[in-house]
C-alpha positions as CSV (number, residue, x, y, z in Angstrom):
1,X,53.4,-13.8,34.6
2,X,57.0,-13.5,32.7
3,X,57.3,-16.0,30.3
4,X,60.8,-18.1,31.5
5,X,63.3,-20.0,28.9
6,X,61.5,-23.1,29.9
7,X,58.0,-21.5,28.9
8,X,59.6,-19.5,25.9
9,X,61.3,-23.2,24.4
10,X,57.6,-24.3,24.4
11,X,56.0,-21.8,23.0
12,X,58.2,-22.0,20.5
13,X,58.4,-25.7,19.3
14,X,54.6,-25.5,19.6
15,X,54.4,-22.4,17.4
16,X,52.6,-20.3,19.5
17,X,55.7,-18.1,18.9
18,X,57.0,-17.9,15.9
19,X,60.8,-16.8,15.7
20,X,62.6,-17.0,12.4
21,X,65.3,-17.3,12.2
22,X,65.6,-19.2,15.4
23,X,68.8,-20.0,17.4
24,X,68.6,-21.9,21.1
25,X,71.7,-19.3,21.9
26,X,68.8,-16.8,21.7
27,X,66.6,-18.2,24.6
28,X,68.0,-16.5,27.8
29,X,66.8,-17.0,31.2
30,X,63.7,-14.8,30.9
31,X,63.7,-13.6,27.6
32,X,65.1,-13.6,24.0
33,X,68.1,-12.1,22.4
34,X,67.6,-10.2,19.4
35,X,69.9,-9.9,16.7
36,X,70.7,-7.0,14.4
37,X,70.0,-7.4,10.5
38,X,72.4,-5.7,7.7
39,X,70.4,-2.5,7.2
40,X,70.5,0.8,9.2
41,X,68.3,4.0,8.3
42,X,70.3,7.6,9.5
43,X,68.6,10.7,9.2
44,X,69.2,12.6,5.6
45,X,71.9,16.0,6.3
46,X,69.3,18.7,6.9
47,X,70.8,22.1,7.3
48,X,70.3,23.4,10.5
49,X,67.3,25.7,9.3
50,X,65.5,22.4,8.7
51,X,62.1,21.9,10.9
52,X,60.0,17.9,10.4
53,X,56.8,18.4,10.6
54,X,55.5,14.9,11.6
55,X,52.5,15.6,9.8
56,X,54.0,16.4,6.1
57,X,54.0,13.6,4.2
58,X,57.3,14.6,2.5
59,X,59.1,15.4,5.5
60,X,59.0,11.9,7.0
61,X,59.9,10.7,3.6
62,X,62.9,12.6,3.6
63,X,63.8,12.7,7.2
64,X,65.7,8.9,6.4
65,X,68.3,7.1,4.0
66,X,67.6,3.5,4.3
67,X,71.1,1.2,3.3
68,X,70.8,-2.1,3.2
69,X,73.0,-5.3,3.0
70,X,75.8,-3.7,4.7
71,X,78.8,-5.2,6.7
72,X,79.0,-2.9,9.0
73,X,78.0,0.7,10.3
74,X,79.1,3.2,12.6
75,X,76.8,5.4,14.7
76,X,78.7,8.8,15.5
77,X,78.4,10.3,18.9
78,X,74.6,11.7,19.3
79,X,73.7,10.2,16.4
80,X,70.2,8.6,16.5
81,X,69.8,6.0,13.9
82,X,67.0,3.0,13.3
83,X,67.9,-0.5,13.0
84,X,66.1,-4.1,12.7
85,X,66.0,-7.3,14.0
86,X,67.0,-10.4,12.0
87,X,64.7,-12.4,14.0
88,X,60.8,-12.0,12.6
89,X,58.4,-12.7,15.6
90,X,54.7,-13.4,15.3
91,X,53.0,-12.8,18.8
92,X,49.5,-14.8,19.7
93,X,46.7,-13.1,21.3
94,X,48.1,-13.6,25.3
95,X,51.6,-12.3,24.4
96,X,53.4,-9.1,24.8
97,X,56.7,-8.2,24.5
98,X,59.1,-5.7,26.2
99,X,62.0,-4.8,24.0
100,X,65.3,-3.3,25.9
101,X,68.8,-2.9,24.8
102,X,71.2,-5.6,26.3
103,X,73.2,-4.1,29.1
104,X,76.8,-4.6,27.3
105,X,75.5,-2.0,24.7
106,X,73.9,0.4,27.4
107,X,77.5,0.4,29.3
108,X,79.5,1.2,25.4
109,X,77.0,4.5,25.4
110,X,73.7,3.2,23.6
111,X,70.6,3.8,24.7
112,X,67.0,2.5,23.1
113,X,63.7,3.9,24.3
114,X,61.6,1.1,25.3
115,X,59.8,-0.3,22.8
116,X,56.3,-2.8,23.2
117,X,55.1,-5.4,21.0
118,X,51.9,-5.8,21.3
119,X,49.4,-9.1,21.1
120,X,49.3,-10.2,17.5
121,X,52.4,-8.7,16.0
122,X,54.0,-10.1,13.4
123,X,57.4,-8.9,11.5
124,X,60.3,-8.0,12.4
125,X,61.4,-5.0,15.4
126,X,63.0,-1.8,14.5
127,X,64.9,-0.3,17.1
128,X,65.2,3.7,17.6
129,X,68.9,3.7,18.8
130,X,71.4,6.7,20.1
131,X,74.9,6.7,20.6
132,X,75.7,8.8,24.0
133,X,78.7,7.9,23.9
134,X,81.7,10.5,22.9
135,X,83.3,8.1,20.3
136,X,81.6,6.5,17.3
137,X,81.0,2.8,17.9
138,X,81.1,-0.1,15.1
139,X,78.2,-2.3,14.7
140,X,77.4,-5.8,12.9
141,X,75.2,-7.3,11.6
142,X,73.9,-10.5,13.8
143,X,75.5,-9.1,17.1
144,X,72.9,-9.5,20.1
145,X,71.8,-6.3,20.6
146,X,68.1,-6.1,22.0
147,X,66.2,-8.1,24.9
148,X,63.0,-9.0,24.7
149,X,60.8,-10.1,27.8
150,X,57.5,-12.0,27.5
151,X,54.3,-11.5,29.0
152,X,51.3,-13.5,29.4
153,X,48.2,-11.5,29.8
154,X,45.4,-12.5,32.3
155,X,43.3,-13.1,29.0
156,X,43.5,-13.2,25.2
157,X,43.6,-9.5,23.8
158,X,40.4,-9.4,21.6
159,X,41.9,-6.3,20.0
160,X,45.0,-7.5,18.6
161,X,47.9,-5.1,17.0
162,X,47.1,-4.2,13.0
163,X,48.8,-0.7,13.3
164,X,51.4,0.4,10.3
165,X,54.1,-2.0,11.2
166,X,52.1,-5.0,10.7
167,X,54.0,-7.7,8.7
168,X,57.2,-5.2,8.0
169,X,60.1,-6.7,7.5
170,X,63.7,-4.6,7.8
171,X,63.4,-0.9,8.7
172,X,60.5,0.8,8.6
173,X,60.6,5.1,8.9
174,X,58.1,6.7,11.2
175,X,54.8,7.2,9.9
176,X,53.3,10.3,9.3
177,X,51.4,12.0,12.1
178,X,47.4,12.7,11.3
């Protein structure tokens, strides 16, 4: 079952679903709009000879440069960046979130791979964004950028999320593959 605005407002009011900071305007017909924070992670400028080996910790740690407290950011054509949501979420054991890009941003040329927020997750959401447009696009913090639809599971999840990104605040770069 997908939660409606009525269900979401009740879940937030009773603290079953935690959203901080919360604005009533982000509750939509059947989901929540999430806003951008003030940080961005760009790929470091490697020469053409660089090959990322995701098993090498030093490669992964060097792959991104995170910039914080930005008033705006420009994303170039064909550039992939990481962005973070302003909102911190805590999902109960019986809710799962499906994150998608708001359609206006897709129409401007952005794409966002589907992201799943597992039951029991706590933290901000890191968004993997690609500018497919033939021009640069300027973004600012607090833009409503992503949309989450919440699905209630038939039963509580017995194995809630305990992964690498639990309790993340802001952008968390990819983990090393082992």
